[in-house]
N, C-alpha and C positions, 0 to 999 in steps of 0.2 A: 398672271403669266408665269411668274417664278414658281408659284405653288403648283401649277399644272405640270411644269417640267419636273419638279421634284417628285411629284406623285407618279409620273411616268417612269422615272428612274427607280423609284421604290418598287413599282410593279414589275419592272424589268429584272431587278435584282431578285425579287421573290420567285419569278418564273425560272431564272437561272439556277437558284438554289433548289427549286423543286425538281428541275431536270437533273441536277447533280445527285439529288437523293434517289431519283428513279434509276439513274444509271448505276449508282452504288448497289441498290437492291437487285438490279438486273445482273450485275457482275457477281454478286453474292449467290444469287439463285443459280446462275450458270455454273459457278464453281462447285456448288453443292451437287448439281446434276451430274457434272463431270466426275466428281468424286464417287457418287453412287454408281455411275456407269462403270468406272474402273473397278470398284469393289465387286459389282455383279459379274463382270467379265472374269475377274480373278477367281471368284468362288465357282463360277461355271466351269472354268478351265480345270480347276482342281477336282471338282466333283465328277465331271464328265470323264476324266482320265482315271479316277480312283475307284468309282463305284463298282467296276467290274472285278476288283480285287476281292470283293466280298463273296464271290462265287469261284468255285473250282470245277475242273472237268474231271469226271471219273469214267472209268471203262469197266465193262462187265467182263470178268475173267473167270474161267472154269478152273478150279483148283482141286487136285486129287491129293487128299491127305493120306497117302499110302504109308502104312507104318514102317515098311521096309525102307522107303526113301527117307522118312523122318528119323529112323533109328529109334522108334518108340514102340511101346505096347499099350493096350488099353489100361493096364495096371501101373503105368509109369507114374512116378511121383511128380509133384509140381516143379521141383527142382530139375528133374530130368526133362520135363516138358519145356522148360525155359531154354534148355540146351539142345532142343531139336534142330534138325538140319532143314530149316525152313527155306534157306536160300536154294536148296536143291528142288524143293517143291515149287518155288517161284520159277526157277529155270525150266523145269519140266512144263509148267503151265504156259509159259511164254512160247516154248518150242511147239506146243500143240495149239497155240492161239489161232493160227491159220493152217489149213491142211497143206501138206506137201511143200514145206518151207525148206529152202536150201540153207546152208550154213551162213552165207552172206546175208540172206533175207532175215534170218533169225537175229543177227546183229542189228539190222535196221529196225526190226520190230521191238527189240529190247529198248531202243532209244525212244519209243513212244510211251514208255512207262516211267513213273517216278522211281527214284532210288529208295523210296520209302515203302515200296510194294511188299518186300519181304517182311517188314515189321507189321504191316496191315494184315498180311496172311497169318502171321504169328499171333497177333492180338485176337483175331477172329477165332483161332484154334484154342487159345487159352480161355476165352470166354465160353466156348462151346466144345469142350474136350470130347464129347460124344460123337463128333463128326469124323473121328479117325476111321480110316478105311472107307471113306465115302468121298464123292465128288460134290463140291459146293460151288454155287454161282456167287461170286463176291465182287462188289464194286470197289475198285482200287483207283488210286490217284494217277492221273495221266501226267506226262512230262509237261514242263512249262511251254515248250515249243508247240505242242498240240493244243494246250490251253489257250495260248495267245492266238493261234490260227483260228480256232473256233469262235473266239470272242471278237474277231475282226481286227485285232491289233497287229497282226502280221500279214503281210501281203503274199499272195501265192502267184501273182501275175508278173513276177520278176524272174530274171534268169536263175537257173538252178544253182549256180555257184554263189549266188548272193542270198540264198535262203538257208534257214536252219534245217528244213526238211526237204529231202530230194523228191523227185517225181514218184519213185516207188513208195516212199513213205506217205506221200499225199494220197496215192491210190488206196493204201491201207486205211487211212483216216476216212476217206470217202466211203469205203466199204463199211466201216464201223458205224458211220452215220446212217447209211441206208438200212443196216440191220438193227438199228436202235440199240446198239451196244455201247453207246456213249451218251452222256448227259451232263448237265451242270447243276450243282447243288450248292448249298451254303458252305462257304469256306471256313470251317471251324478251325483249321490250322492257323489262320491269320490271327486269331485271338488266343490260341492255346499254345503256340509254339514260339520258341525264341528264334534268333537269327540263324540262317543256314546258307550254305553255298549254293543251294538249289532253290530257285524262286518259288516253285510250287509248294514247298513245305516251310517256307520262311514266314515268321509271324512277329508280332509286336509285343507278345507277352513278356519277354525278357526285358526289353527296353521300357515297357510300361511300368513294370515292377521296379526297375532301376530308377525311373523318374519319381515314383511314389516314395521310395526310400530316401532319395535325394531331397525331395520337398519336405519330408518329415524331419530330416537333419537340419534343413534350413530353418524350419519353424522352431524347433527345439532350441537352436542356438541364437537365432536373431530376435525372436519375440521377447523373451525376458530381458535380454541385454538392451534392446531398443526402448522398452518401457522404462527400465532403470535409468538409462541415459537421459531420456526425455523428461522424466520427473525431476531428476537432479538439476538439469539445465534450466528447466522452467520454474521450479519451485524453491530450490535450495541453493543453487550456485550463486555466488556473488557476481554482480554485474561489473566486470572489469575487462581489461584488454585480453586476458587469457581466455575467458569464456567467449568473448566476441570472436577471437581467433578460432576457437573450437567450433563455434556455430558457422562461421564462414567456411571452414574446411569440411564440415558435414555437408553443406550445400554443394561444395565443389566435388566431393566424393560421389555424389549422386549423378554427376555428369562424366565421371571418368569412364573411358571405354572398358568394356567387360574383359577384354583380353589382358588388360593390366592386372586384374585380379587373378586371372589364370597364371600369369607369370609369377605373381606373389605366391600362389599355392604351390607352383612347381619349385620355386626357390626355397620356400620356408617349410611348408607342410611335408613335402616329399624329400627334399635334399637335407634339411636340417633335422626335422623330427622323425623322418623315416617312416611315415605312414604308408600303407599299401596303395599302390597305384590302381587307377581305374576302379575305384570303389565309391559307393554312395556317400561314405563317411567323408572322404576327401572332397568329392564334388559338392556335397552339401555344405561343407565348411567354407569352400571358396565362394559359393553362391550366397551364403549367409553374410559374408563380408560385403558382397555387392548389394545385398538387399537391405542391410542395416540403415543406410542413409534415408532410403525411401520410407521405411517404417518410422524412423525417428522424426522425420519431417511431418508425417501424417499424425503421429501421436502428439507432437508439440502443438500442432494446429488444433487438435481436438481438446487438449488441455486449455488452450487459450479461449476456446469457444465456451467453456463452462463459466457462467457468471461468477464474479468475485464474491457475490453475496452468499453463495453456497459455502465457501470456505470461511468467510467472515462469520456466518451464522454458527458454524460448528465451533469456531474459536470462542464465540461469545458465550456458549454454554459450557465451556471448560475443557474442550478437546485440545490436545496438543497439536502442533503444526503437522507432525507426522500423521496423527490420527485423522486430522481434517483432510489431508491430501489423499491418503490411501483408503479411507473409509467413505469419502464423499466425492472428491474431485476425480480420482482415477476411475471409479466405476462409471461415472457419467461420461467420461471421455472414452470408455472402452469400445463402444460401437464404431466410432470413427477410427480408432486404432485398429480394430479388426478389419475394417474395410481397407485401410492402407496396407495391412499385412497381407491380405488376400491378393491385392493388386501387385504387391512385391513378389509374392509367390508365383503369380501368373507370369510376371516378367522373368523370374528365375527359371520357370518351366521351359521357356522358349530359347534360353541361352545355349549357344553351341561352343563359342570360342574358348571360354574358360575350361569346359570339359575336355576339349581337344588337347589343351595345354597340359592337363594332368593325366592324360593317357586313357580317357574313357572312349577312345575311338577304336579300341581293339575289337577283334572279332570274338564275340562271346556267344557260344551256342547254347548256353544254359540259362535257366530262369533263376535269378538270385533269390536267396531266402534270408539275407541279413545285410547289415550295413557294411560289413567288411568283406563281402564276397565281390569278385569282379563282376561288373555289369555295364551295360550300355544305357543310354537315355534316349528318349524319343527324338529330340533334335539331331543328336549324333547318328542315330539309326537312319533317319531320313537322309542325312548327308552321305552316309555310306552307300545307301541304295541308289541315290541319284548319281553317284560316281560310277556305278556299275553299268556295263554295256548291255546286260541282259534286259530284254523287253519286259520280262516278268517283274524285275526289280523296279522298273520305271512305274509300272502300275502300282506296285506295293508302296513306293514312296509317296505317290499321290494319296493313296488310302491312309497312310500313316499321318500325312498332313491333315486329312479330314479328322482323324482321331484326336490329334493335338488341338485342332481348332474347336472341336466339340468340348474338349476338356477345358479349354480357356473360356469358352462361352459359359460353361457351367460355373466356373470359379467366379467370373464377373457377375453372373446372375446371383450367386450367393452373396457377393459383396453388396450388390444393390438391395437384396432382401434384408440383410443385416442393417444397412443404413436406414432403410425405410421402416423397419420393424422396431428398432431400438433407439433411433436417434431422437433426442429431445429438442423441441423447439422452445427457444427462450424469447 
């Protein structure tokens, strides 16, 4: 009797534990599904709002390259051509864009075109100087308001006083569509231009180069210092309270908010050492300080993963401790170190707060060519565009997020490749 009761209790407990295991698996599966759903929703939101930024709207414009208007001759030098009166040509072309336009209508039509039109007219002429004294059909960039309207990002069924384009301008746009004088093409400006006050010609080239220069500075500063600190702490430093305190502080620094490093850069690098503001050199230095703990932790973990027999074998054949460490242990730990470095660089790529603190939030309309030139960075550029009220910048901010996500995916893919390709199994 007692045996049967005990057996029933054991069976009941086993069923209870089995149910608990099933519930735990169900909860875990549900959490994973919810996480994937949130991730898919996030990516869908970003890509659905940003993919249209990879296209721009262009309008067919008839341009008369009259030499009297340009103040040029067929024999003009290249320097004289650069100084041609192309803004007059643009003005004349827009005035003749529609027949019988009044002065008020001309002003409305001008707002349908980008401010970059005169430069496009000039570039076409400089590439084809033989078109002087001829009329040419040229596709030029439309204004952002027209672009957003044709992409469906701007509504036209709202009161006129709440629209960027009034009823007359809408009728002109409809006429252009009916006459096939407007179309959408690949937006090369997005990848070749820097920031601009006008959404239709703003791009990420300046901020992308700024991020590349910043990451280069981070790598140059943090990688050798992190390897040196890791090797010393792991292989040469005496085990005492001082080294224990250093190790604890390294772990704590990895959890310090990034804005603290920005304050450090503002107070030390800018105010004490007087380095130039808003440059990749300062931004990279600040982010290098932030990335150091991550790389040191990864490097030390890789050094610990190397079997002691490697170093002992080198010592047994007569190598010094320094030779054993740098000729045998460090090379074997390098794949894991590189993986941690790339992860640290990916983290630095997405940081915004430290860069804002050192002034990399300024409007920079040029593409930087060096470490000491003023520049923006991709996260800061996204922040600036999101803060703008223009619909065109909202589209550009989502597209810039797509660019930075693709860049991050590539960096993580490289880290995974290096780990799988060079990691040794012991």
